[in-house]
N, C-alpha and C positions, 0 to 999 in steps of 0.2 A: 594090204597096207603094210608099209615098212614099220617094223618094231625092232630097232637097232641098238647096239651097244658099241661104244668106241673103246678099243683096247690098244695099248702101246706095245709094240715090239721094240723099236728103238725109242729111247727116252731123252736123247740130247736135243731138246726142242726149245730150251730157254737160255739161261746164262751160259756164257762161253768160257768161264773160268774153270780150271781143273782144281778141285779142292785139295788142300793138304791135310788129308785125313777126314774122318767122318764128321767132325765138328770144327771145321776150319774157322778160327776166330776172325780171319780177314773177310769172311763172307757174312752178310746179314743172315740171321738164323732162318728167316723165311724162305731163303733160296737154296738151303743146303740140299734138299731133295732134287732141285732142278739144275744144280751145277753139272758141268760136263764131266762125264766119266769115259775112260778109254776102253772099258769093258762093258759087255752087254749086261743090262740090268733087267733080266726077264727069266722067270722060272717056268720051265715047260710043264711041270706037274701042276702048278697053279693054273696055267693056261688051259690045260686039258680039263681040269675040274670046272673051270669057268665056262668052257665050251659046253660041257654037259649041263651045267646049271642054266645057261641061257636057253638051251633047247627045251629043257624041262619047264621053264617059265613061259614058254610060248614065243620067245623071240625068234625072228626069222632072218636077221642080218647081223653080221659083225663087221665093223669098219676097223681095219688093221692098219695102224700108223706104222709104216715100215722104217723110215728114217735110215740110220746107219746100222740097223739091226739085221740087215741082209747083206750077204757077200755078193755085191753087184758084179755081174760079169763084165759090164761095160766100164765100171769104175771101182775096182776092188780097193782102191786107196781110201774110199769113204768108210768102209766097214770097220766097226770096233771089234775088239777081241771077243771071240765067241759068237759072232754074227752067224745067223742061219745060212747054210748053203742053200742053193736053189732047190735041191732035192728035198730038204727038210721043209722048206716053205710050201712046196707043192703037196707034200704029204699032209701037212697040217691044214691046208686049204681044203683038201679032200675030206679030212676029218670033219670040218665044218659042214660041208655039203652033205655028208652022210647022215648028219643029225638034223638037217633042214635049215642050216644057217647059210645064207648067201654071203660069201666073203667079198668085201669091197676094199680096194687099196686106197691108202691116204698117204700123201707126201705133202707136208706143209712147206710151201715156198715163200711164206712171209719172211721178211728180213728179221723179224723178231723171233721167229721159231725155226731158223734154219741152221743152228749150230751143227746139226747132223751132216750137213754138206761139207764139213771140214774146210779145206782151203777155198772151196768155191763159194762159201758163204761170204767171202770178202772180195768177190769178183762180180757182184750184182750188175746186171744189165750190160755185160761185155759179151763178146762172141764166144769165149770159152764157157762162160756161164750158160748161155743159151744152148750150146752144144751138149753140156752135161744134163741140163733139164730135159732136153729132147731125148737123150739116151735113156735116162732113168724112167721117164714116163712110158716109153716104148717097151722097155724091159718089164716093168711092172704089169702092163697090159698083157704082155705075152705070158707071164707067170700066172696071172689070174684068169687066163683064157678069155680075153676080151670081156671084162666085166661090164655090166650095163651102166655103172656109175664109177666115178673116180674123183675122190675128194682132194682138192688142191689147197685146202687151208686158206691162207692169205688174210689172216686176222691180225689185229693189234699192231700194225706196222706204224708205230709212233715212237718218238724219242722218249716219251714218258715210260713206255713199256720196256725200254732198253736201258733204263737209268742205272742198273747194276752191271751192265755189260762192259767188257773191256774195249770192244769195237762196236761203235754205234753207227748205223747207216739206215736211212729210210728213203723210199722212193715216193715222190709226190706228183700230183697233177697228171699230165698225159703220160709220163714215164710209167707210173704205177699201172695205169690202164693198159698201156702198150704191153707190159710184161704179163699182166693177167691174161690178156687176150691171146698172147703168144702161147701161154700154157694151155688155155682152153682149146686153141686150134690143134695143139699136139695131142690132147686127149681125144678130140673128135676124129683126128686122123687115124687113131688106133681103133676107132669103132665104139668108144665109150662116151658117156655123157658126163660133162664136168659138173662138179658140186663144190660150193665154196661156203665159208662163213660170211655172214652178211653185215658185219659191223662197220664196213666202209660207209654204209648208208647213215650211220649215226651222226657223222660229221659233215653231211652235205645235204643239199635239197634233193628231193625225189626226182626232179626232172633231170638233173645232172647224172644221177645214178642210173636212171632208166635209159638215158641216151648212150651210156657207155657199157652197161652190163647186158649181154645178150639174154634174151628171154629163154633160150635153151638151157641156161645154166641153173641147176637146182640150188635153191637158197636155204641156208640154215642160219636164221637169226637165233641168237642164243641169249638166255636170261636165266640167272641162277638164284635169284632171291624168291622169297615167298609171296610178296605183295605184288599182285598184277594190276593194281590201280595206284601206283605210287604217286604222291602229290608233287614231288620235286624232281628236278633234273639232277643227274643224268638218267636216273632209272626210268623216269617217265618216257624219255626218248627211246630207251632200249625196248620198252614194251610197245610203244607206238609203231616201231618198225615192222612188227608182224602185220599190222593192218595196212601199212603203206605198201609192203611187198604184195599183199593180197590185192590191193586196189590196182597195182601196176600189172597184175596178171602173172606174177612169177609162181612157179611151183615151189612148195616149201616142205622142209622137214624140220619143224620147230625142235629146238634142242634145249634140254635142261640137264640138271646135275644134282648129285648129293654132295658136291664139293663144299658148298657153304651151308646148306640146310637140307634136311630130309623132306621139308614141306614144299619144295619147289616143283617137283615133277608132276604131281597130281594137279597143281594149279596151272602148269603149262598146258597139259592136255585139256583141262577144262576150259581154259582161255581160248585155245585154238578151236575147240568145238563150238564155243559160243560166238566167236567173232570172225572166224575165217571161213571162206568158201570151201566146203569139204572136198569139192572136186579138184582143188589145187593143193590140198594137204596130202602129201604122199605118205606121211607117217611121222614117227617121232624118233629122236635119237637121245640116248642117255650117255652122258660123259662124266667120268669120275676124276680124271686128271691126276691119277696116281700110278706108280709103277706096277707092273705085273709081277709082284714079289710076295712071298709068304706073309710078311708083316702087314701087307695091305689087303690080303685076301678077304677078311671079313667085310671091309668097306666095298670091295667089288661085289661080293655076294649080296650085300644090302642094296646096292644100286640096282642089281637085277630084280630083287624083290620089289623095290619101290616102283620100278618101271612097269613090271607086270601088273601090280595092283592098280596103277593109274590107268593103264590101257583097258583093263577089265572093268573099271568102274562104269556104272550105268551112264548112258549118254543123256 
């Protein structure tokens, strides 16, 4: 069973503004950590300690969000200053394997989370955009030695989620599905299985979702609050999506976090064990949504502890 943790190498996944200093008054305080930076925000010593901690805690998979944290051979113009060269990435992937962690690549192609693509984030659904996506997926699959899974992100593509952005663009209807299925096909062409966030289901009926989302795609519905029987929308809808995906026959990796509360992850595992078909639950994913930097290391460590405790809890 998958017992995974999501770690960010690249962190330009949110607002596209470049801050004028650490506390730019032009940006809302809540987006300071998420604003665009031209240099890599990733500490290798922290990363290596976290790799060791994950292995010690019994985790068996690390999902590495690459973004612009890699010096892409096909598109070097994407990389930020200090991005890992291919040799460093390969060495660190082997470090993971040596301690029993299966490394899985993630590239989030949601229009809300693609600031890492640089100029291509403003070319959605054009031929140049498709060519870049194709190149990056193929290159990541090569570096990860044909991983069994490849996370494509694709969450939160709404105008609301981009309300602090300088450039706002969303795909809707058949175009969103067209682009998703293009990405899925490219992942499958490389011999990996596509994996996505499932929140598209929150805003549509299950029949439409099932008609457009291939059953081969691994689903990660995510929920970060403590109450798994919320009486009101939208939280009730978020939780109901786990059961809907199960009824439709999708394989799932339910996802939780210590981002909002430390009481979420144990409830997530308990909810899945009580309400979902165990044969379709591939495992669980912890997500902290913080940079891999010394100031955040205690929260990373606590996330690992929380996930380990939840999975070890009696069934």
